N, C-alpha and C positions, 0 to 999 in steps of 0.2 A: 611465417617462417622466413628467415633471411639472416644476413649478417648484422651484427650490431656495429656501432660506429667504430669500436676498437678494432674489430677484424676487418672492417671496410678499409682501414689504412693499408692493409696488405694488397687488397684489390686495386686501390688507387695507385700504389707504387708500381704494381705490375702493368697497369694500363698506361701510366705515364712513360714507363720504360719502353713499351712497345709502340706507342702512338705518337709520341712527341716528334714533330718535324714532318709528319705525314700529311698528305693532301686528301681532303674529303672528295671522294669520287662520286659515290651514289648514296642516296638515302631512300629507304622504303619503310612503309608502315603497314604490314599485312593485316594487323588488327590493332585496335586502339591502344592496348597496353604495351605493344612491342614496336620499338623503333630500331632499325638496323642502319648503321652508317659504315659504308665501305671506305677504308682509309688506305691510300696507296703510298707505299714507301719504295725506295730503290730495291728492285728484285723481289718484292713481296707485297701482298695486300692483306690487311686485317679487317675483319667484320666486327664492329663494335655493336653489341646488343644491349640496348637500354630497355629494361623491363620494369614496368610500373604495375604489374599484376598485384592486387592486394594480398594474394596468398603468398607471394614471394617476389619482392622487388630487388633488383640487382643490376649491375653493369658488368659485362664480361665480353671476352672475345669469343665469337661464335665460330663453329666449324665451317658454316656455309651461310650464304645469304638466301633467304626464302624468296618465293615468287612474289612479284609485285601484284597487288590487286588491280582489277581493271580500271578502277577509279581511285586514285590516291586521296586520302583524307586531306582536308583543308590544312591541318597543321603540318602534314608531311610536305605539301606543296610549298608552304611558307619556308620550312627548313631548307628545302632544295634551293629556293630562290636566294635565301640569305647566306647559306653556308657552303653549298657545293663549289669546289674550287679553292676553298679556304685552307689554310695551313694550321694544324694543331700546334700551338705554341707550348701547351702543357696541360696536364691533368692534375688537379690537386683537390684536397679535402678541406672543407670548411671546419676548422677546429677538429674535433673528434665527432662531429655530428654525422648523421647518415645523409650527408650532402656532398656530392662531388661536382667539380666544375671543369668543363672543357673550355679552355681559353683558345679562341680561334681567330687568327689574323686573316681578314679578307681584304680584297682590293676594292677601294671605294672610288668616288669621283676624283678625277685628276690624278689617278694612279696612287692615291694616298692609302696607307695601311689603316684599316678600320678594325679594331679589336671588338669581338663579340664574345659573350659568355653564355654557355649552355649549362644552366644549373639543373642537376639531376637529383631530386629529392627522393630518397628511398625510404619512405616512411609508411609502409603498409598501405592501408586504404587511403591515406593522404598523400601517396606518392604523386610526383608531378615532374614534368620536364618543362623548363622555362627558358626562353631565349631573351637575353638581356643585352642592351647596348647603352653605354653611358649611364649605367645604373637604372635605366628605364626598361620596363617590360615591353618587349616587342609583341610577344604572344606566348601562350602556354598550352600544353596538352589539356589541362583542366583549368578552366577559368573559375576563380573563387571570388564570389562577390560578398558583400557585407551580410547578405541574408544567409550565406553558407557558413561563414566564420566570423566570429567577433574578434578574433586575435589578429588576423592579417588577411588582406585581400590580394589576389593575384589577377590583375586585369591589364590589358594593353594600355600603354601611355601613362601608366602609374609607376612610381618609384618602386624598385624591387626591394622588398624587406625580407631578410632571411628569417628562418624560424626563430622564435624567441629563444635567447640564450639561456642555458642552465647554469646554476651555481655549482660547477664541477671543477675538478682538478685533473689536468692532463698528466697522467702518471709517467709518460715518456719524458717529460721535461721537469716534473716537479714531484717526484715520488716521495721525498721526505715530507713535503707539505701535505700530501695525501694521507700519509700515516698519522701526521700530527692532527689533522682535522677529523680523521676517524676516531682518534682517542677522545675527542671532545663530544662525540655524539652518544653520550652515555645513556640516553633514554631510548635508544634503538637497538635492535639485534645487529650483530656484526654483518649479517647478509644485507640487511636494509641499508646500513651505513655505507658499505662498499658499493652497493648498487647505486645509491643516490649520489655519492661523491665522485666516483670514477668517471671521467669524461669518456663518453662512448660506451660505457659498460652496459651490457645487457645481462639478463639472467645467466646466460651460458658462461660469459667471462667471469662474472662475480662468483658463481658456484665453483668454477675451476680454480680460481685463486684461493678460495677458502679450503677447497679439497687439498690443494698442494700444501697449504699451511697447516692442515690437520685440525681445523677449527670447525665445531658444529655450527650449522647455519643459523640456528635459533639462539645461539649464545649471546646474552646481553653484553654490550660493549663495556659496561661498568664492571663486569666480572672478569674481564681479560686482564692478565698480568703482563709484566714486561717480557716474559718468555713467549707468551702468545703473540705479542706485537713483533718480537724478533722473528718468529716463524712467518708472520704475515709479510714482514719486510723481505725476508729471504724468498718467499714464494713470488712476491711482486718482482723481485730482481730476476728471478728465473724466467718469468714471462716477458719482461721488458727487454731482456738481453736478446731474445728472439727478434724483437723489432729493431733493436739497435744494429744487430748484425744482418738483418734482412734474411734470416734463415727460417722462412715461413713453412708451415706444414699444412697444406689445404686438406681438410678432412671433414666428413660428416658422419653422423651416427644414424642408423636406421634400425627399425624393429623387424620382426619376422615377416611383416606384410609389406616391407620396403617403404614404410612411412618414415619420412625424415623427422628425427627428434631433436637434433642439434647440429650446428656447423660452426667452424671457427678457422682462424689462420694458424692455430697452434694445436698440438696434439691434446685431445680431450681424454682425461683419465677418470672422470667422475661418473661415468655411465657404463659400468661393466656389463649390464644386462643387454646392451645394444651392440650391434655389429658396426665396427669402424671401417670406413672406406677412405683411403688416402689417394690424393691426386697430385700430379706433377705441377699443376698451376691452379690458382684460384679460379680462373675462368672455366677450366675443365670441370672443377668441382661444382660450380654454380650452374653451368649448363646441364650437367648430369642430374643434379638435384631438381632442377626445373622440370626435366622430363619425367622424373618420378612423381612429382606432385601435380603435374599438369594433367588434369582431367577435362581440360577445355575441349569442347566440341564446336566446330564451326557452326554458327547459327544457321547458315544455309544448308549445311549437311544435316543438321538436326531436323530442320524443316522438311527436307526431302525424306528423311527416315520416317518421320511421322506420317507423311502422305503414303509412303509405301506400306507401312505397318497397318494403317487404317484401311487401305485398299485390300491388303491381304486378308484382314479380318472380315471385311465385307464379302469378299469372294468365297472364303471358307464357309461363312454362314449361308451364302447363296447355294453353295455346293451341297450342304447338308439338306437344305430345303428341297432342292431339285432331286436329291436322292430319295427322299420320302415320297415325292410326287411320282417319281419313276416307278418305285416299288408298287405304288397304288395303281399306276397305269398298266403295269405288267400283270395285274389281276383282272384285266378286261374280260377274259373268258368267263369269269364268274357271272358277269352281267349278262352275257349272251346265254349262258345256261339257264339263268332265271327267266329270261325273255322267252326262250324256246319252250320251257316247261309251262309257262303261262299260256302260250299259244296252244299247246297240246291239251291242257285241261281247262281252257277258258269257258267251256259250256257248263262246267260243274259249279261255277261260282256266280254270284249275283253282283251287280255293280253297287258300289258305295256301301258295302256291308262289312267286309273284313279288314282288320289292321294287318293281318298276315294270313297266308295260306300255307298248308302243308300238303305236299304232293310226293308221289314216288318219282324220284329223279330218273328221267328217261335215259340219262347217260351213265347211270350206275348199274352194273351187272346184277346186283342184288336188289335193285329197286329201293335203295335207302331213302328215307324221308328227307325232303328238302324244304326248309322253312324259307318262305319268300315274303319279305315285308311288303305291304301294299299301302298305297295312299288312298284313303276312302273318298277323298275329294274327286278322284279320277275314276273312270270306268275301268273294267278289267282290261279291255283292249288298250286304253290309254296308259295303264301301268306297264303293259307289255312293251308298248312303244317307247316309254320312258327308259326302260332297261336297254332296249336296242340302241337308243340314242346315246346313252351313257357308254355303251360298248364301243360305238363308233368314235365317240369323242376321245375315249381313253386310248384307242388304237392309234388315232392321229397324234394324240399327245405324246405317246411313247416315243415316236420317231423324233418329234421336236425336242422332247426332254433329253433324249440321248445326245442330240447335237448340242444342246445348251450345256449339258453336263461335261461334254468333251471340251467345249470352249472355255468353261469355267475352270476345269482342271488345268488347261493350257495356260490360262491367265495366272493361276496360282504358281505353276512352275516358273513362269516368266518373271513374276514379281519376286519370287525367291531368289532368282539370279540377280535382280536389281538390289535386293537387300544385301546379298553377299558382296556385291561391288561396293556398296556404300560402307559396309563394315571395314573393308580394306583400303578405302580411299583416304588419302592424306593431303594430296595437293589440290590446289585451286582448279587446275586443268582437269583432274580426274573427276572432281565434283561437278564441274561444268559439263563434262561429257555425259555424265549420268543424268543431269538435268535436261540436256538436249534430247536424250533418249526418251525421257518421260514426257517431254513436250511432243515429240514425234509420235509416241504411242498413245497420246491423247489423255494422259493421266493428269497433266497440268497444262495451263494455258501459257502461251509464249508471252514474254514481256512486251508491252507496247513500246517502252522506251529502250532503244538499243544501247547496249553497253559496249565499251571498248572490247575489241576482239581479244579473246584469250586463246593462245595456241592449244591445240588438242594434246592430250596426254599421250605418252608413248608406252608401248607394252614393256613388261620386264624382259630383260635380256640376260641370260646366264651362260656361263661356260662350265660345262660339266668337268669332272676330274680327268676325263680323257681328251679334253679340248673341244668337244662337240658343243655347238651353239644351240641353245633352246630359247624359244620365245614364249611368253606367257601373257595372255590378254588380261587386262584389268577390268574391263566392262564389256557389255554385249556388242557395242559398236566395234571395239578393238577385236573381239572374238571373230566377228564377221570378216573384218578386214584381214586379220591374220590368216584365217582358214581359206577364204575365197579369193584373196588378191595377193597377199605377201607370199604365202607358201607355194612351193613348187609341187608338181604332181607326185614326185617321188619322195617328198618330205613325209614325215610320220606325224599323224594327228592323234592326240590323246585327250580323253575326257573321262571323268568319273561316271560310272554307270548309275543312271537313275538318280543322280544327285546334282544339284546346282554347283557349278564350278567353272573355272577358266578353261578356255581352249589352249592346249599346249602344243607347240610345233617343234619337232626335232629337225634341224637343217641337216639333211643327209649329204648334200653336195654330190648326189649321184651314187653314194656308197651304201652298203647295208650295214647299219650299226650293230654292235654287239648287244647281247641281251642285257648286260649290266648297264649299258647306256640307256636302253629303253626303260629299265627298272628305275633308274635314277630320275628320268624325266617323268615317269609315272608317279613317283613320290612327290615331285613338284605339283603334278596335277591334283594329287590328294591334298597336299598342303594348301593349295589355293582353291579350296572347295569347302562346302558345308561339312564335309566329313573329316576335316583337319584333325580333330581329336580322336577319331576312331581308329581301330586297328583292322588290318586285312580289308582295306578298301578296294573294291573292284574298279579297275580302270580299263576302259576299252581303248584299243589303239588300232589304227589302220592307215594305209597310204592316203594322202590327201586327195588323190584322184578319185577315191571312193566316197568322198564326203560331198554331199549336195545340199543346197538350200531350197526347200519347196517354195513355189511361187506364193507370195503373200504371207510367208511365215514371219513371225516376230524376230526382232534382232537377237542374234545368238543361237537361234534354233536351226539345227541341221539334221539330216538323216544320213546314215552311213551303212556300208556293207563291207563284207570281206574282213571283218574285225576279229581280233583276238582279245582276251581279257587277262590282265595280271592282277594279283592281289598284293597290295603293298600297305605299309604303314608310314605315314608322314613323320619322320624323325624330327625331334626338337632342334637338333643341331644341323639340320639339313642345309640351311642357308650358309652355314660356316664352311661346309664341305665344297659347295659350288661357288664359283666366282661371279659376283654381280657386276655386269658391265655397264 
């Protein structure tokens, strides 16, 4: 999914208008398909996002620049060295191909201007970003050797060759020629003829043109009459006038699952079954569409998630096994009863004779018969001793098993909090905090090779409707810091009852908050917990001075007293009602 070359024209026009004359300030590459270029102009800065994701490749102005990774990729470092400080002379499209070019003037030796070109080829899985100087490739995001492509190679110190040209007609400058050539393609359907001949035309543009002309897509060209071609000419004029007047309408179509079905720089009428969403700029449309289709998960985040899920599964299996062993251990008295009965009746039985004996149970008021299995290899006294030994072993095991079961349950609760933190983590710093916690807790080993330091993430900060400030921890390290260091004794601490979730702090500033303030903070606690989708979630709250951390407890674990409980439901529009600071 992405724009065809015809609609890319509108994006290029928008980018050229916004970026021409700007200075390249910063360049970052948070992951391989995404390059962000900060362009500074008088009084404002734009962030150019070059995306080569095969699912949707595009170039757009982003709302904000993401975090830099600890170690920038090699291509990013090259772009910084070659382009930072340069001035963007212009942005243009190569014909109507899905290729745009940033022409950048940099300062070379002897204060001479050196012009470099950044080719951005937006072609699905073949997308690439290529730095070129004097028609020679400096380097590229994807190097393409002869073993990868027989059509063209993209390698450093080789001449840059654009994608092979197509035998098409640019309808913006030669619409009459386009209609004339379509007439000649009598062996094709009108849809295939339009798609093949229109420079930059993709299926979306071709279908919209034919829809406006009222022509069936599968109609053979040879069956079209002059009236049909007049309709096609008028439909083409309607679309091209939008381009000539630069009155673009950025819009995409999506289905009921929010899956993007089509996008263009002009209003689409051909898909009444889908919902149309219109945007003020091409960039806003592209960035929004990318969020909807982007199911990308950070490889490191996914790796941590797998570790946590596997460890959780292991601990749950262990808990089940310990539970069975504990239930068996709690039947220790049965072994003692058998041993005591053997002691009482030992003289009535001979050694090495019986597989089992039946006696009147000395502990039963009615003297009910008790069946006692016997090992014929052992004497009667040895069988008695075996039952006593088993009794002693089970009694000792019960205490140990209870301790192990408690520890296992604690581990499961703790790992559930880690899992919750991972689910809500989005930034590099948040993922890094969780990784550090897993290292400290012994679930993963620390890396031998030290990375560049990444600043710790910060907790969420909200202003409630009455102006009260509320802090919400994103992970267990933050929860500990918030509750035990940041919060004042008279601040209010909130947490979902018996459910993994964030620590929430109401900054009271020495005052007593109204109940509706506490309720709103409790809804935040429910929202940032495993019970987000539940109703009537119990949330405990108390003053921070009544919250303590036991010695040796895991991160995020505290005990508290003097608490009250509210029952709330995390509303879907909750974050719209409170202000994120």
